[in-house]
C-alpha positions in Angstrom: -13.8 0.3 8.3 -15.9 1.3 5.6 -18.2 4.9 6.3 -21.5 5.0 4.6 -24.2 8.6 4.7 -27.6 7.8 5.8 -28.6 10.1 3.6 -27.4 12.2 0.3 -24.0 14.4 2.2 -24.4 17.7 1.2 -22.5 20.8 3.0 -25.3 23.3 3.9 -23.4 26.6 2.8 -22.3 25.4 -0.6 -25.6 23.5 -1.4 -27.8 26.6 -0.7 -25.4 28.8 -3.5 -25.7 25.8 -5.8 -29.3 26.4 -5.8 -30.5 23.5 -3.3 -27.9 21.1 -5.4 -26.2 18.6 -3.4 -22.8 20.0 -2.9 -19.7 18.8 -0.7 -17.5 20.7 1.4 -15.0 21.3 -1.4 -17.9 22.9 -3.4 -18.6 20.0 -5.9 -21.5 17.5 -6.9 -21.7 14.7 -4.7 -22.2 10.9 -6.0 -23.7 8.8 -3.9 -23.5 7.8 -0.2 -19.7 6.4 0.2 -17.5 8.6 2.7 -15.3 6.4 2.3 -12.5 3.1 3.5 -10.2 3.2 6.3 -7.4 0.8 7.0 -5.6 1.3 10.4 -2.8 -0.6 11.6 -0.4 -0.2 14.9 3.0 -2.0 15.7 4.1 -2.0 19.4 7.4 -2.8 20.6 9.6 -2.5 24.1 11.1 -4.1 26.6 12.3 -3.7 30.6 15.9 -2.2 31.0 18.2 -4.3 32.1 19.9 -2.4 35.4 22.3 -4.4 38.0 22.3 -2.1 40.4 20.8 -3.0 43.7 17.7 -0.6 44.6 17.6 0.2 40.7 13.9 1.4 39.3 12.5 -0.6 37.1 12.7 1.4 33.9 11.1 0.2 30.8 11.5 1.8 26.9 8.2 1.2 24.5 8.1 2.3 20.7 4.6 2.4 18.9 4.5 3.1 15.6 0.8 3.7 13.9 -0.4 4.4 10.5 -3.5 4.8 8.7 -4.9 4.9 5.1 -8.3 6.7 3.9 -9.8 6.0 0.6 -12.0 8.7 -0.2 -15.7 8.0 -1.4 -17.3 9.6 -4.2 -19.2 11.9 -2.0 -16.3 13.5 -0.8 -14.0 13.4 -3.6 -12.6 16.3 -5.8 -12.5 16.2 -9.3 -9.2 18.4 -9.5 -6.8 16.0 -7.3 -5.5 13.3 -8.7 -4.8 11.0 -5.7 -7.7 9.8 -3.8 -5.8 8.3 -0.7 -4.9 9.8 2.6 -2.1 8.3 4.5 -0.9 8.8 8.2 2.1 7.7 10.2 2.8 8.1 13.3 5.2 7.6 15.9 5.9 7.2 19.5 8.6 6.5 22.0 7.8 6.1 26.0 10.5 5.9 28.7 8.7 4.8 31.7 9.8 4.1 35.4 
């Protein structure tokens, strides 16, 4: 996904304090309208548990791993931070009956 702003990105409080010069939420000048690019992914696996007893409930075990990577665009960038990529990882386990 690519995110672009329809107008110049400006945070009202910081922009007003800077004499109506466009500032982002880090109180730094903005450059352009590019907010960033994001890549998301997911891996899901699971199965029904093989219970042999008569009248045993149907049980499922499921695991899911999700990740996301956000490359900060010029409008949101902070000049004092070297890394312009944000990573996110989430793991979920479910036991259903």
